[in-house]
N, C-alpha and C positions, 0 to 999 in steps of 0.2 A: 451322813454317808452319799457317795455318788451315787447314780441311778445309773446299772446297767445300763448300756445299748444293745436291744436285741438285733441280732448278726441275719439279716434277711437273707437268701442265695441270689444272687443275681440272676436274672435269666440268661441265656446268648441267644442273639439275635432276636429281639423282641417283633413280634408280627406288628404293623400295622392293622388298626381293629377294618374289620371286612365291611366291605361299601352295599349298603342296601339297596340304598337307590341308585337306579340305572342313570348315568349324566344324558343328557340330551343331544342330538348332535349339534343345535344350533348351539350351546351354551361353549360347546369345544371349537366353534366356530369363533364366537367373540372373543375366547382368549388368544386365540391363534392374530386376530387382527393388532396390530400397534395403530395407537393415534398418529396419524398423521401432522408435521410441525404446520401451523398455519402460514401461508406464503404472505412473505411480507412485500409491501409497495416497494419498486425500486426509488430510490431518490435521485429526483430532478433537481438540478440547477435552475433556479430561477431564472426568467428574460434575460432580471437585469443585471445579474451578477455575470453571467456569460456575454452580455454587451461588455460590461466594466472591465471583464478580464481579454476582451479580445481588442478593446482599448489601448490598453495598458500594453499589450502586447507589439500591438501596430507603432506605441512611443517609443517602444523598447528598440525596436528595428531600426525605424526614422532615428533614433539617438545613436544607436551604433552604425551606419550608413554615413551620420554627418562626421561622426568621430574619422573613422574611414575618411573620408574626404579629405578633412582636415588635416591628416597625418599626411596623406600624399602631397597635398598644398605646400605642407611646411616643408617637407623634404625636397619637395622640385624647386620651392624657394632657396633651399639651401643650395643646392646643387647650381642654382644658376649663380648665387654671390660667389661659390668657391670657382667655378669656370672663368665667372671676370677677374678673381684674384690673380687666377693663373695666368690668364691673358698679362693682365699688367704686370707680373714679376718677369713673365718672359720677355717682355717689351724692354723691360730693364734693365734684363741680362745681354739684351743684344745689342741694348745702349754702350 
């Protein structure tokens, strides 16, 4: 045979137990304060790394400048040769 469970009436709005000890102010203050996160030191790139980056940048700029001058020189060369060819063609036409 199964044992019958004794049904007990459920309490409506159960009250929390009354506090006998009064809380002190210091405890309340401690509760309010939140721990501050530790300040992390800022990461600084080492001097060597900075110097390397500077050098790299300088090299890149120089290369770009060189390429630019090369392009302009080539363009000018082509222009000159084309002009010469045109002159020769015109001379031939006149003859």
